[in-house]
PDB file of N, CA, C, O and CB in Angstrom:
ATOM      1  N   MET A   1     110.713 107.055  71.051  1.00  0.00           N
ATOM      2  CA  MET A   1     111.196 106.525  72.305  1.00  0.00           C
ATOM      3  C   MET A   1     109.968 106.100  73.118  1.00  0.00           C
ATOM      4  O   MET A   1     109.255 106.951  73.650  1.00  0.00           O
ATOM      5  CB  MET A   1     112.075 107.579  73.077  1.00  0.00           C
ATOM      6  N   SER A   2     109.721 104.811  73.214  1.00  0.00           N
ATOM      7  CA  SER A   2     108.579 104.316  73.985  1.00  0.00           C
ATOM      8  C   SER A   2     108.843 104.447  75.471  1.00  0.00           C
ATOM      9  O   SER A   2     109.981 104.339  75.927  1.00  0.00           O
ATOM     10  CB  SER A   2     108.275 102.856  73.630  1.00  0.00           C
ATOM     11  N   ARG A   3     107.781 104.679  76.216  1.00  0.00           N
ATOM     12  CA  ARG A   3     107.908 104.769  77.674  1.00  0.00           C
ATOM     13  C   ARG A   3     106.571 104.424  78.302  1.00  0.00           C
ATOM     14  O   ARG A   3     105.516 104.590  77.690  1.00  0.00           O
ATOM     15  CB  ARG A   3     108.377 106.188  78.119  1.00  0.00           C
ATOM     16  N   THR A   4     106.635 103.942  79.530  1.00  0.00           N
ATOM     17  CA  THR A   4     105.425 103.644  80.283  1.00  0.00           C
ATOM     18  C   THR A   4     105.627 104.099  81.719  1.00  0.00           C
ATOM     19  O   THR A   4     106.755 104.222  82.198  1.00  0.00           O
ATOM     20  CB  THR A   4     105.079 102.128  80.220  1.00  0.00           C
ATOM     21  N   SER A   5     104.524 104.342  82.389  1.00  0.00           N
ATOM     22  CA  SER A   5     104.579 104.656  83.814  1.00  0.00           C
ATOM     23  C   SER A   5     103.362 104.046  84.495  1.00  0.00           C
ATOM     24  O   SER A   5     102.284 103.950  83.909  1.00  0.00           O
ATOM     25  CB  SER A   5     104.636 106.197  84.053  1.00  0.00           C
ATOM     26  N   GLN A   6     103.556 103.639  85.736  1.00  0.00           N
ATOM     27  CA  GLN A   6     102.490 103.035  86.534  1.00  0.00           C
ATOM     28  C   GLN A   6     102.603 103.525  87.969  1.00  0.00           C
ATOM     29  O   GLN A   6     103.690 103.825  88.463  1.00  0.00           O
ATOM     30  CB  GLN A   6     102.556 101.484  86.478  1.00  0.00           C
ATOM     31  N   ILE A   7     101.451 103.598  88.620  1.00  0.00           N
ATOM     32  CA  ILE A   7     101.422 103.814  90.068  1.00  0.00           C
ATOM     33  C   ILE A   7     100.593 102.680  90.625  1.00  0.00           C
ATOM     34  O   ILE A   7      99.401 102.564  90.341  1.00  0.00           O
ATOM     35  CB  ILE A   7     100.827 105.240  90.466  1.00  0.00           C
ATOM     36  N   THR A   8     101.242 101.836  91.430  1.00  0.00           N
ATOM     37  CA  THR A   8     100.615 100.664  92.025  1.00  0.00           C
ATOM     38  C   THR A   8      99.837  99.875  90.969  1.00  0.00           C
ATOM     39  O   THR A   8      98.642  99.623  91.121  1.00  0.00           O
ATOM     40  CB  THR A   8      99.685 101.079  93.177  1.00  0.00           C
ATOM     41  N   SER A   9     100.531  99.494  89.905  1.00  0.00           N
ATOM     42  CA  SER A   9     100.029  98.658  88.801  1.00  0.00           C
ATOM     43  C   SER A   9      98.962  99.314  87.935  1.00  0.00           C
ATOM     44  O   SER A   9      98.400  98.652  87.062  1.00  0.00           O
ATOM     45  CB  SER A   9      99.477  97.394  89.355  1.00  0.00           C
ATOM     46  N   GLN A  10      98.666 100.584  88.144  1.00  0.00           N
ATOM     47  CA  GLN A  10      97.702 101.290  87.299  1.00  0.00           C
ATOM     48  C   GLN A  10      98.471 102.129  86.279  1.00  0.00           C
ATOM     49  O   GLN A  10      99.216 103.033  86.657  1.00  0.00           O
ATOM     50  CB  GLN A  10      96.744 102.190  88.157  1.00  0.00           C
ATOM     51  N   PRO A  11      98.295 101.833  84.985  1.00  0.00           N
ATOM     52  CA  PRO A  11      99.004 102.617  83.963  1.00  0.00           C
ATOM     53  C   PRO A  11      98.652 104.101  84.065  1.00  0.00           C
ATOM     54  O   PRO A  11      97.502 104.468  84.308  1.00  0.00           O
ATOM     55  CB  PRO A  11      98.667 102.092  82.554  1.00  0.00           C
ATOM     56  N   LYS A  12      99.648 104.925  83.878  1.00  0.00           N
ATOM     57  CA  LYS A  12      99.456 106.379  83.905  1.00  0.00           C
ATOM     58  C   LYS A  12     100.005 106.969  82.624  1.00  0.00           C
ATOM     59  O   LYS A  12     101.042 106.536  82.122  1.00  0.00           O
ATOM     60  CB  LYS A  12     100.145 107.021  85.145  1.00  0.00           C
ATOM     61  N   ASP A  13      99.312 107.946  82.106  1.00  0.00           N
ATOM     62  CA  ASP A  13      99.777 108.651  80.924  1.00  0.00           C
ATOM     63  C   ASP A  13     100.986 109.487  81.321  1.00  0.00           C
ATOM     64  O   ASP A  13     100.901 110.281  82.257  1.00  0.00           O
ATOM     65  CB  ASP A  13      98.649 109.540  80.307  1.00  0.00           C
ATOM     66  N   PRO A  14     102.104 109.323  80.630  1.00  0.00           N
ATOM     67  CA  PRO A  14     103.299 110.101  80.997  1.00  0.00           C
ATOM     68  C   PRO A  14     103.170 111.559  80.569  1.00  0.00           C
ATOM     69  O   PRO A  14     103.775 111.972  79.580  1.00  0.00           O
ATOM     70  CB  PRO A  14     104.552 109.485  80.363  1.00  0.00           C
ATOM     71  N   VAL A  15     102.391 112.334  81.306  1.00  0.00           N
ATOM     72  CA  VAL A  15     102.147 113.741  80.995  1.00  0.00           C
ATOM     73  C   VAL A  15     103.477 114.490  80.905  1.00  0.00           C
ATOM     74  O   VAL A  15     104.334 114.363  81.779  1.00  0.00           O
ATOM     75  CB  VAL A  15     101.227 114.389  82.063  1.00  0.00           C
ATOM     76  N   GLY A  16     103.633 115.265  79.842  1.00  0.00           N
ATOM     77  CA  GLY A  16     104.820 116.096  79.698  1.00  0.00           C
ATOM     78  C   GLY A  16     106.057 115.356  79.241  1.00  0.00           C
ATOM     79  O   GLY A  16     107.123 115.958  79.115  1.00  0.00           O
ATOM     80  N   TRP A  17     105.940 114.060  78.989  1.00  0.00           N
ATOM     81  CA  TRP A  17     107.103 113.264  78.593  1.00  0.00           C
ATOM     82  C   TRP A  17     107.140 113.090  77.089  1.00  0.00           C
ATOM     83  O   TRP A  17     107.316 111.970  76.608  1.00  0.00           O
ATOM     84  CB  TRP A  17     107.086 111.895  79.282  1.00  0.00           C
ATOM     85  N   ASP A  18     106.981 114.148  76.342  1.00  0.00           N
ATOM     86  CA  ASP A  18     107.063 113.996  74.899  1.00  0.00           C
ATOM     87  C   ASP A  18     108.533 113.933  74.488  1.00  0.00           C
ATOM     88  O   ASP A  18     109.416 114.386  75.216  1.00  0.00           O
ATOM     89  CB  ASP A  18     106.332 115.161  74.174  1.00  0.00           C
ATOM     90  N   GLU A  19     108.773 113.372  73.330  1.00  0.00           N
ATOM     91  CA  GLU A  19     110.147 113.172  72.871  1.00  0.00           C
ATOM     92  C   GLU A  19     110.915 114.480  72.758  1.00  0.00           C
ATOM     93  O   GLU A  19     112.120 114.514  73.010  1.00  0.00           O
ATOM     94  CB  GLU A  19     110.149 112.466  71.533  1.00  0.00           C
ATOM     95  N   ASP A  20     110.234 115.556  72.384  1.00  0.00           N
ATOM     96  CA  ASP A  20     110.907 116.837  72.248  1.00  0.00           C
ATOM     97  C   ASP A  20     111.432 117.321  73.595  1.00  0.00           C
ATOM     98  O   ASP A  20     112.551 117.827  73.678  1.00  0.00           O
ATOM     99  CB  ASP A  20     109.962 117.873  71.645  1.00  0.00           C
ATOM    100  N   ARG A  21     110.636 117.172  74.647  1.00  0.00           N
ATOM    101  CA  ARG A  21     111.078 117.602  75.985  1.00  0.00           C
ATOM    102  C   ARG A  21     112.300 116.805  76.423  1.00  0.00           C
ATOM    103  O   ARG A  21     113.277 117.377  76.907  1.00  0.00           O
ATOM    104  CB  ARG A  21     109.938 117.438  77.019  1.00  0.00           C
ATOM    105  N   VAL A  22     112.245 115.495  76.256  1.00  0.00           N
ATOM    106  CA  VAL A  22     113.372 114.646  76.660  1.00  0.00           C
ATOM    107  C   VAL A  22     114.609 115.008  75.849  1.00  0.00           C
ATOM    108  O   VAL A  22     115.702 115.107  76.407  1.00  0.00           O
ATOM    109  CB  VAL A  22     113.027 113.146  76.478  1.00  0.00           C
ATOM    110  N   ARG A  23     114.457 115.204  74.553  1.00  0.00           N
ATOM    111  CA  ARG A  23     115.589 115.561  73.697  1.00  0.00           C
ATOM    112  C   ARG A  23     116.222 116.890  74.143  1.00  0.00           C
ATOM    113  O   ARG A  23     117.446 117.006  74.209  1.00  0.00           O
ATOM    114  CB  ARG A  23     115.134 115.656  72.225  1.00  0.00           C
ATOM    115  N   ARG A  24     115.381 117.887  74.448  1.00  0.00           N
ATOM    116  CA  ARG A  24     115.913 119.190  74.886  1.00  0.00           C
ATOM    117  C   ARG A  24     116.684 119.055  76.200  1.00  0.00           C
ATOM    118  O   ARG A  24     117.743 119.663  76.362  1.00  0.00           O
ATOM    119  CB  ARG A  24     114.765 120.215  75.053  1.00  0.00           C
ATOM    120  N   VAL A  25     116.165 118.267  77.130  1.00  0.00           N
ATOM    121  CA  VAL A  25     116.854 118.077  78.415  1.00  0.00           C
ATOM    122  C   VAL A  25     118.203 117.401  78.189  1.00  0.00           C
ATOM    123  O   VAL A  25     119.209 117.818  78.762  1.00  0.00           O
ATOM    124  CB  VAL A  25     115.986 117.234  79.389  1.00  0.00           C
ATOM    125  N   LEU A  26     118.229 116.360  77.358  1.00  0.00           N
ATOM    126  CA  LEU A  26     119.491 115.659  77.105  1.00  0.00           C
ATOM    127  C   LEU A  26     120.498 116.548  76.384  1.00  0.00           C
ATOM    128  O   LEU A  26     121.689 116.508  76.692  1.00  0.00           O
ATOM    129  CB  LEU A  26     119.237 114.398  76.287  1.00  0.00           C
ATOM    130  N   GLU A  27     120.034 117.346  75.432  1.00  0.00           N
ATOM    131  CA  GLU A  27     120.931 118.262  74.733  1.00  0.00           C
ATOM    132  C   GLU A  27     121.526 119.283  75.704  1.00  0.00           C
ATOM    133  O   GLU A  27     122.716 119.587  75.633  1.00  0.00           O
ATOM    134  CB  GLU A  27     120.186 118.980  73.596  1.00  0.00           C
ATOM    135  N   HIS A  28     120.702 119.809  76.605  1.00  0.00           N
ATOM    136  CA  HIS A  28     121.194 120.768  77.597  1.00  0.00           C
ATOM    137  C   HIS A  28     122.220 120.095  78.502  1.00  0.00           C
ATOM    138  O   HIS A  28     123.264 120.677  78.799  1.00  0.00           O
ATOM    139  CB  HIS A  28     120.024 121.343  78.437  1.00  0.00           C
ATOM    140  N   TYR A  29     121.928 118.875  78.941  1.00  0.00           N
ATOM    141  CA  TYR A  29     122.843 118.130  79.815  1.00  0.00           C
ATOM    142  C   TYR A  29     124.196 117.948  79.132  1.00  0.00           C
ATOM    143  O   TYR A  29     125.244 118.132  79.752  1.00  0.00           O
ATOM    144  CB  TYR A  29     122.241 116.752  80.189  1.00  0.00           C
ATOM    145  N   GLU A  30     124.165 117.587  77.856  1.00  0.00           N
ATOM    146  CA  GLU A  30     125.414 117.347  77.132  1.00  0.00           C
ATOM    147  C   GLU A  30     126.258 118.609  77.018  1.00  0.00           C
ATOM    148  O   GLU A  30     127.486 118.518  76.991  1.00  0.00           O
ATOM    149  CB  GLU A  30     125.118 116.801  75.746  1.00  0.00           C
ATOM    150  N   THR A  31     125.637 119.783  76.950  1.00  0.00           N
ATOM    151  CA  THR A  31     126.409 121.021  76.851  1.00  0.00           C
ATOM    152  C   THR A  31     126.974 121.443  78.213  1.00  0.00           C
ATOM    153  O   THR A  31     127.895 122.259  78.270  1.00  0.00           O
ATOM    154  CB  THR A  31     125.535 122.140  76.277  1.00  0.00           C
ATOM    155  N   GLN A  32     126.440 120.904  79.293  1.00  0.00           N
ATOM    156  CA  GLN A  32     126.875 121.291  80.633  1.00  0.00           C
ATOM    157  C   GLN A  32     127.885 120.316  81.242  1.00  0.00           C
ATOM    158  O   GLN A  32     128.458 120.603  82.293  1.00  0.00           O
ATOM    159  CB  GLN A  32     125.677 121.404  81.539  1.00  0.00           C
ATOM    160  N   SER A  33     128.106 119.184  80.605  1.00  0.00           N
ATOM    161  CA  SER A  33     128.950 118.142  81.178  1.00  0.00           C
ATOM    162  C   SER A  33     130.045 117.757  80.193  1.00  0.00           C
ATOM    163  O   SER A  33     129.834 117.753  78.980  1.00  0.00           O
ATOM    164  CB  SER A  33     128.110 116.909  81.560  1.00  0.00           C
ATOM    165  N   ASP A  34     131.210 117.436  80.729  1.00  0.00           N
ATOM    166  CA  ASP A  34     132.303 116.995  79.868  1.00  0.00           C
ATOM    167  C   ASP A  34     131.993 115.649  79.224  1.00  0.00           C
ATOM    168  O   ASP A  34     132.301 115.431  78.052  1.00  0.00           O
ATOM    169  CB  ASP A  34     133.600 116.907  80.663  1.00  0.00           C
ATOM    170  N   GLU A  35     131.392 114.761  79.980  1.00  0.00           N
ATOM    171  CA  GLU A  35     131.048 113.451  79.435  1.00  0.00           C
ATOM    172  C   GLU A  35     129.988 112.787  80.308  1.00  0.00           C
ATOM    173  O   GLU A  35     129.868 113.079  81.498  1.00  0.00           O
ATOM    174  CB  GLU A  35     132.303 112.555  79.329  1.00  0.00           C
ATOM    175  N   GLU A  36     129.228 111.893  79.697  1.00  0.00           N
ATOM    176  CA  GLU A  36     128.255 111.123  80.449  1.00  0.00           C
ATOM    177  C   GLU A  36     128.942 109.857  80.938  1.00  0.00           C
ATOM    178  O   GLU A  36     129.874 109.356  80.308  1.00  0.00           O
ATOM    179  CB  GLU A  36     126.996 110.792  79.586  1.00  0.00           C
ATOM    180  N   ALA A  37     128.475 109.356  82.056  1.00  0.00           N
ATOM    181  CA  ALA A  37     129.035 108.121  82.612  1.00  0.00           C
ATOM    182  C   ALA A  37     127.900 107.193  83.012  1.00  0.00           C
ATOM    183  O   ALA A  37     126.814 107.657  83.360  1.00  0.00           O
ATOM    184  CB  ALA A  37     129.954 108.420  83.832  1.00  0.00           C
ATOM    185  N   PRO A  38     128.136 105.887  82.968  1.00  0.00           N
ATOM    186  CA  PRO A  38     127.098 104.958  83.419  1.00  0.00           C
ATOM    187  C   PRO A  38     126.640 105.319  84.824  1.00  0.00           C
ATOM    188  O   PRO A  38     127.458 105.573  85.709  1.00  0.00           O
ATOM    189  CB  PRO A  38     127.612 103.505  83.383  1.00  0.00           C
ATOM    190  N   GLY A  39     125.338 105.340  85.021  1.00  0.00           N
ATOM    191  CA  GLY A  39     124.785 105.676  86.326  1.00  0.00           C
ATOM    192  C   GLY A  39     124.413 107.138  86.482  1.00  0.00           C
ATOM    193  O   GLY A  39     123.788 107.506  87.477  1.00  0.00           O
ATOM    194  N   ASP A  40     124.780 107.988  85.521  1.00  0.00           N
ATOM    195  CA  ASP A  40     124.376 109.395  85.582  1.00  0.00           C
ATOM    196  C   ASP A  40     122.859 109.501  85.571  1.00  0.00           C
ATOM    197  O   ASP A  40     122.187 108.748  84.866  1.00  0.00           O
ATOM    198  CB  ASP A  40     124.980 110.195  84.402  1.00  0.00           C
ATOM    199  N   LEU A  41     122.323 110.418  86.338  1.00  0.00           N
ATOM    200  CA  LEU A  41     120.890 110.688  86.355  1.00  0.00           C
ATOM    201  C   LEU A  41     120.638 112.017  85.662  1.00  0.00           C
ATOM    202  O   LEU A  41     121.361 112.988  85.882  1.00  0.00           O
ATOM    203  CB  LEU A  41     120.335 110.704  87.810  1.00  0.00           C
ATOM    204  N   VAL A  42     119.618 112.056  84.832  1.00  0.00           N
ATOM    205  CA  VAL A  42     119.206 113.294  84.185  1.00  0.00           C
ATOM    206  C   VAL A  42     117.771 113.545  84.630  1.00  0.00           C
ATOM    207  O   VAL A  42     116.859 112.820  84.232  1.00  0.00           O
ATOM    208  CB  VAL A  42     119.332 113.214  82.600  1.00  0.00           C
ATOM    209  N   LEU A  43     117.569 114.567  85.453  1.00  0.00           N
ATOM    210  CA  LEU A  43     116.253 114.855  86.011  1.00  0.00           C
ATOM    211  C   LEU A  43     115.585 115.964  85.214  1.00  0.00           C
ATOM    212  O   LEU A  43     116.210 116.976  84.895  1.00  0.00           O
ATOM    213  CB  LEU A  43     116.363 115.248  87.499  1.00  0.00           C
ATOM    214  N   THR A  44     114.317 115.769  84.896  1.00  0.00           N
ATOM    215  CA  THR A  44     113.612 116.735  84.055  1.00  0.00           C
ATOM    216  C   THR A  44     112.683 117.645  84.836  1.00  0.00           C
ATOM    217  O   THR A  44     112.116 118.577  84.265  1.00  0.00           O
ATOM    218  CB  THR A  44     112.828 116.016  83.005  1.00  0.00           C
ATOM    219  N   GLY A  45     112.514 117.400  86.116  1.00  0.00           N
ATOM    220  CA  GLY A  45     111.570 118.196  86.887  1.00  0.00           C
ATOM    221  C   GLY A  45     110.161 117.656  86.741  1.00  0.00           C
ATOM    222  O   GLY A  45     109.947 116.642  86.076  1.00  0.00           O
ATOM    223  N   THR A  46     109.211 118.318  87.352  1.00  0.00           N
ATOM    224  CA  THR A  46     107.827 117.866  87.343  1.00  0.00           C
ATOM    225  C   THR A  46     107.044 118.580  86.251  1.00  0.00           C
ATOM    226  O   THR A  46     106.959 119.808  86.251  1.00  0.00           O
ATOM    227  CB  THR A  46     107.173 118.100  88.711  1.00  0.00           C
ATOM    228  N   PRO A  47     106.473 117.823  85.319  1.00  0.00           N
ATOM    229  CA  PRO A  47     105.682 118.464  84.266  1.00  0.00           C
ATOM    230  C   PRO A  47     104.331 118.926  84.796  1.00  0.00           C
ATOM    231  O   PRO A  47     103.892 118.491  85.860  1.00  0.00           O
ATOM    232  CB  PRO A  47     105.482 117.504  83.089  1.00  0.00           C
ATOM    233  N   ALA A  48     103.682 119.801  84.055  1.00  0.00           N
ATOM    234  CA  ALA A  48     102.346 120.266  84.433  1.00  0.00           C
ATOM    235  C   ALA A  48     101.358 119.108  84.389  1.00  0.00           C
ATOM    236  O   ALA A  48     101.542 118.162  83.624  1.00  0.00           O
ATOM    237  CB  ALA A  48     101.878 121.409  83.503  1.00  0.00           C
ATOM    238  N   GLY A  49     100.314 119.180  85.204  1.00  0.00           N
ATOM    239  CA  GLY A  49      99.244 118.195  85.148  1.00  0.00           C
ATOM    240  C   GLY A  49      99.414 116.997  86.049  1.00  0.00           C
ATOM    241  O   GLY A  49      98.675 116.022  85.918  1.00  0.00           O
ATOM    242  N   VAL A  50     100.371 117.042  86.966  1.00  0.00           N
ATOM    243  CA  VAL A  50     100.537 115.931  87.907  1.00  0.00           C
ATOM    244  C   VAL A  50     100.282 116.432  89.319  1.00  0.00           C
ATOM    245  O   VAL A  50     100.202 117.641  89.533  1.00  0.00           O
ATOM    246  CB  VAL A  50     101.958 115.307  87.795  1.00  0.00           C
ATOM    247  N   GLY A  51     100.152 115.533  90.285  1.00  0.00           N
ATOM    248  CA  GLY A  51      99.919 115.924  91.672  1.00  0.00           C
ATOM    249  C   GLY A  51      98.590 116.630  91.827  1.00  0.00           C
ATOM    250  O   GLY A  51      97.542 116.041  91.561  1.00  0.00           O
ATOM    251  N   MET A  52      98.614 117.873  92.251  1.00  0.00           N
ATOM    252  CA  MET A  52      97.381 118.621  92.477  1.00  0.00           C
ATOM    253  C   MET A  52      96.526 118.706  91.217  1.00  0.00           C
ATOM    254  O   MET A  52      95.298 118.721  91.296  1.00  0.00           O
ATOM    255  CB  MET A  52      97.703 120.018  92.974  1.00  0.00           C
ATOM    256  N   GLY A  53      97.176 118.761  90.057  1.00  0.00           N
ATOM    257  CA  GLY A  53      96.452 118.858  88.803  1.00  0.00           C
ATOM    258  C   GLY A  53      95.598 117.639  88.503  1.00  0.00           C
ATOM    259  O   GLY A  53      94.650 117.719  87.721  1.00  0.00           O
ATOM    260  N   ARG A  54      95.925 116.517  89.115  1.00  0.00           N
ATOM    261  CA  ARG A  54      95.174 115.283  88.892  1.00  0.00           C
ATOM    262  C   ARG A  54      94.345 114.887  90.106  1.00  0.00           C
ATOM    263  O   ARG A  54      93.512 113.984  90.024  1.00  0.00           O
ATOM    264  CB  ARG A  54      96.120 114.155  88.531  1.00  0.00           C
ATOM    265  N   GLY A  55      94.566 115.551  91.220  1.00  0.00           N
ATOM    266  CA  GLY A  55      93.802 115.232  92.421  1.00  0.00           C
ATOM    267  C   GLY A  55      94.192 113.920  93.072  1.00  0.00           C
ATOM    268  O   GLY A  55      93.435 113.394  93.888  1.00  0.00           O
ATOM    269  N   ARG A  56      95.348 113.379  92.738  1.00  0.00           N
ATOM    270  CA  ARG A  56      95.816 112.136  93.331  1.00  0.00           C
ATOM    271  C   ARG A  56      97.238 112.336  93.808  1.00  0.00           C
ATOM    272  O   ARG A  56      98.085 112.851  93.079  1.00  0.00           O
ATOM    273  CB  ARG A  56      95.728 110.962  92.326  1.00  0.00           C
ATOM    274  N   PHE A  57      97.492 111.923  95.037  1.00  0.00           N
ATOM    275  CA  PHE A  57      98.810 112.081  95.609  1.00  0.00           C
ATOM    276  C   PHE A  57      99.354 110.711  95.986  1.00  0.00           C
ATOM    277  O   PHE A  57      98.589 109.800  96.300  1.00  0.00           O
ATOM    278  CB  PHE A  57      98.774 113.020  96.833  1.00  0.00           C
ATOM    279  N   LEU A  58     100.665 110.566  95.955  1.00  0.00           N
ATOM    280  CA  LEU A  58     101.280 109.307  96.361  1.00  0.00           C
ATOM    281  C   LEU A  58     101.126 109.123  97.855  1.00  0.00           C
ATOM    282  O   LEU A  58     101.111 110.088  98.619  1.00  0.00           O
ATOM    283  CB  LEU A  58     102.764 109.264  95.962  1.00  0.00           C
ATOM    284  N   LYS A  59     101.009 107.853  98.265  1.00  0.00           N
ATOM    285  CA  LYS A  59     100.908 107.539  99.692  1.00  0.00           C
ATOM    286  C   LYS A  59     101.823 106.364 100.004  1.00  0.00           C
ATOM    287  O   LYS A  59     102.291 105.676  99.097  1.00  0.00           O
ATOM    288  CB  LYS A  59      99.436 107.218 100.097  1.00  0.00           C
ATOM    289  N   ALA A  60     102.074 106.138 101.275  1.00  0.00           N
ATOM    290  CA  ALA A  60     102.928 105.033 101.693  1.00  0.00           C
ATOM    291  C   ALA A  60     102.404 103.727 101.104  1.00  0.00           C
ATOM    292  O   ALA A  60     101.209 103.438 101.165  1.00  0.00           O
ATOM    293  CB  ALA A  60     102.999 104.946 103.234  1.00  0.00           C
ATOM    294  N   GLY A  61     103.314 102.947 100.537  1.00  0.00           N
ATOM    295  CA  GLY A  61     102.956 101.669  99.932  1.00  0.00           C
ATOM    296  C   GLY A  61     102.756 101.741  98.426  1.00  0.00           C
ATOM    297  O   GLY A  61     102.820 100.712  97.753  1.00  0.00           O
ATOM    298  N   ASP A  62     102.515 102.932  97.875  1.00  0.00           N
ATOM    299  CA  ASP A  62     102.401 103.067  96.424  1.00  0.00           C
ATOM    300  C   ASP A  62     103.739 102.707  95.784  1.00  0.00           C
ATOM    301  O   ASP A  62     104.801 103.024  96.320  1.00  0.00           O
ATOM    302  CB  ASP A  62     101.968 104.512  96.026  1.00  0.00           C
ATOM    303  N   VAL A  63     103.674 102.043  94.637  1.00  0.00           N
ATOM    304  CA  VAL A  63     104.873 101.701  93.884  1.00  0.00           C
ATOM    305  C   VAL A  63     104.827 102.454  92.556  1.00  0.00           C
ATOM    306  O   VAL A  63     103.893 102.287  91.771  1.00  0.00           O
ATOM    307  CB  VAL A  63     104.984 100.153  93.659  1.00  0.00           C
ATOM    308  N   VAL A  64     105.832 103.272  92.315  1.00  0.00           N
ATOM    309  CA  VAL A  64     105.928 104.038  91.072  1.00  0.00           C
ATOM    310  C   VAL A  64     106.935 103.323  90.176  1.00  0.00           C
ATOM    311  O   VAL A  64     108.084 103.112  90.563  1.00  0.00           O
ATOM    312  CB  VAL A  64     106.356 105.539  91.340  1.00  0.00           C
ATOM    313  N   LYS A  65     106.487 102.951  88.967  1.00  0.00           N
ATOM    314  CA  LYS A  65     107.354 102.258  88.018  1.00  0.00           C
ATOM    315  C   LYS A  65     107.416 103.060  86.723  1.00  0.00           C
ATOM    316  O   LYS A  65     106.391 103.502  86.203  1.00  0.00           O
ATOM    317  CB  LYS A  65     106.846 100.812  87.748  1.00  0.00           C
ATOM    318  N   LEU A  66     108.619 103.239  86.213  1.00  0.00           N
ATOM    319  CA  LEU A  66     108.849 103.928  84.951  1.00  0.00           C
ATOM    320  C   LEU A  66     109.716 103.047  84.067  1.00  0.00           C
ATOM    321  O   LEU A  66     110.601 102.349  84.561  1.00  0.00           O
ATOM    322  CB  LEU A  66     109.513 105.314  85.178  1.00  0.00           C
ATOM    323  N   TRP A  67     109.467 103.074  82.762  1.00  0.00           N
ATOM    324  CA  TRP A  67     110.281 102.326  81.804  1.00  0.00           C
ATOM    325  C   TRP A  67     110.476 103.199  80.584  1.00  0.00           C
ATOM    326  O   TRP A  67     109.521 103.790  80.081  1.00  0.00           O
ATOM    327  CB  TRP A  67     109.618 100.958  81.420  1.00  0.00           C
ATOM    328  N   ILE A  68     111.710 103.287  80.103  1.00  0.00           N
ATOM    329  CA  ILE A  68     112.024 104.042  78.896  1.00  0.00           C
ATOM    330  C   ILE A  68     112.817 103.127  77.972  1.00  0.00           C
ATOM    331  O   ILE A  68     113.828 102.543  78.361  1.00  0.00           O
ATOM    332  CB  ILE A  68     112.823 105.353  79.227  1.00  0.00           C
ATOM    333  N   GLU A  69     112.330 103.019  76.734  1.00  0.00           N
ATOM    334  CA  GLU A  69     112.961 102.164  75.728  1.00  0.00           C
ATOM    335  C   GLU A  69     114.443 102.503  75.578  1.00  0.00           C
ATOM    336  O   GLU A  69     114.813 103.670  75.448  1.00  0.00           O
ATOM    337  CB  GLU A  69     112.244 102.307  74.376  1.00  0.00           C
ATOM    338  N   GLY A  70     115.272 101.485  75.596  1.00  0.00           N
ATOM    339  CA  GLY A  70     116.701 101.669  75.396  1.00  0.00           C
ATOM    340  C   GLY A  70     117.452 102.127  76.627  1.00  0.00           C
ATOM    341  O   GLY A  70     118.682 102.185  76.623  1.00  0.00           O
ATOM    342  N   ILE A  71     116.720 102.454  77.683  1.00  0.00           N
ATOM    343  CA  ILE A  71     117.365 102.906  78.921  1.00  0.00           C
ATOM    344  C   ILE A  71     117.143 101.893  80.027  1.00  0.00           C
ATOM    345  O   ILE A  71     118.099 101.453  80.666  1.00  0.00           O
ATOM    346  CB  ILE A  71     116.828 104.287  79.349  1.00  0.00           C
ATOM    347  N   GLY A  72     115.888 101.515  80.262  1.00  0.00           N
ATOM    348  CA  GLY A  72     115.582 100.535  81.290  1.00  0.00           C
ATOM    349  C   GLY A  72     114.408 100.953  82.143  1.00  0.00           C
ATOM    350  O   GLY A  72     113.591 101.782  81.743  1.00  0.00           O
ATOM    351  N   ASP A  73     114.334 100.364  83.332  1.00  0.00           N
ATOM    352  CA  ASP A  73     113.200 100.656  84.197  1.00  0.00           C
ATOM    353  C   ASP A  73     113.676 101.058  85.590  1.00  0.00           C
ATOM    354  O   ASP A  73     114.805 100.783  85.996  1.00  0.00           O
ATOM    355  CB  ASP A  73     112.262  99.445  84.282  1.00  0.00           C
ATOM    356  N   LEU A  74     112.765 101.721  86.302  1.00  0.00           N
ATOM    357  CA  LEU A  74     113.013 102.216  87.649  1.00  0.00           C
ATOM    358  C   LEU A  74     111.752 101.986  88.453  1.00  0.00           C
ATOM    359  O   LEU A  74     110.650 102.281  87.989  1.00  0.00           O
ATOM    360  CB  LEU A  74     113.423 103.728  87.650  1.00  0.00           C
ATOM    361  N   SER A  75     111.907 101.460  89.653  1.00  0.00           N
ATOM    362  CA  SER A  75     110.764 101.198  90.528  1.00  0.00           C
ATOM    363  C   SER A  75     111.078 101.727  91.915  1.00  0.00           C
ATOM    364  O   SER A  75     112.139 101.441  92.470  1.00  0.00           O
ATOM    365  CB  SER A  75     110.427  99.680  90.580  1.00  0.00           C
ATOM    366  N   ASN A  76     110.147 102.506  92.479  1.00  0.00           N
ATOM    367  CA  ASN A  76     110.316 103.057  93.824  1.00  0.00           C
ATOM    368  C   ASN A  76     109.061 102.848  94.632  1.00  0.00           C
ATOM    369  O   ASN A  76     107.962 103.152  94.166  1.00  0.00           O
ATOM    370  CB  ASN A  76     110.668 104.546  93.770  1.00  0.00           C
ATOM    371  N   THR A  77     109.208 102.330  95.847  1.00  0.00           N
ATOM    372  CA  THR A  77     108.086 102.158  96.757  1.00  0.00           C
ATOM    373  C   THR A  77     108.064 103.338  97.726  1.00  0.00           C
ATOM    374  O   THR A  77     109.073 103.650  98.360  1.00  0.00           O
ATOM    375  CB  THR A  77     108.183 100.799  97.525  1.00  0.00           C
ATOM    376  N   MET A  78     106.911 103.989  97.834  1.00  0.00           N
ATOM    377  CA  MET A  78     106.774 105.157  98.704  1.00  0.00           C
ATOM    378  C   MET A  78     106.672 104.729 100.163  1.00  0.00           C
ATOM    379  O   MET A  78     106.043 103.720 100.482  1.00  0.00           O
ATOM    380  CB  MET A  78     105.541 105.986  98.305  1.00  0.00           C
ATOM    381  N   THR A  79     107.294 105.503 101.041  1.00  0.00           N
ATOM    382  CA  THR A  79     107.195 105.282 102.492  1.00  0.00           C
ATOM    383  C   THR A  79     106.695 106.554 103.140  1.00  0.00           C
ATOM    384  O   THR A  79     106.739 107.631 102.546  1.00  0.00           O
ATOM    385  CB  THR A  79     108.568 104.854 103.105  1.00  0.00           C
ATOM    386  N   ALA A  80     106.220 106.416 104.367  1.00  0.00           N
ATOM    387  CA  ALA A  80     105.679 107.575 105.095  1.00  0.00           C
ATOM    388  C   ALA A  80     106.785 108.433 105.636  1.00  0.00           C
ATOM    389  O   ALA A  80     106.520 109.451 106.275  1.00  0.00           O
ATOM    390  CB  ALA A  80     104.772 107.129 106.234  1.00  0.00           C
TER     391      ALA A  80
END
């Protein structure tokens, strides 16, 4: 499952986003829900090594972009 992430056009290594982690989260979700529906969000939480671990924090105007093969992309602009 290919994926990419960027913060304000700078590629970022998707720390903690290995296929096994994503698979485990989806398997858990499927056991907790009767059915998936278009638009459902599956949140995995924050993996180790981000934020304080990298010494870089998001600020107003930063654009966070994520793309996952077969799912699509998501873009969010940070505000103060």
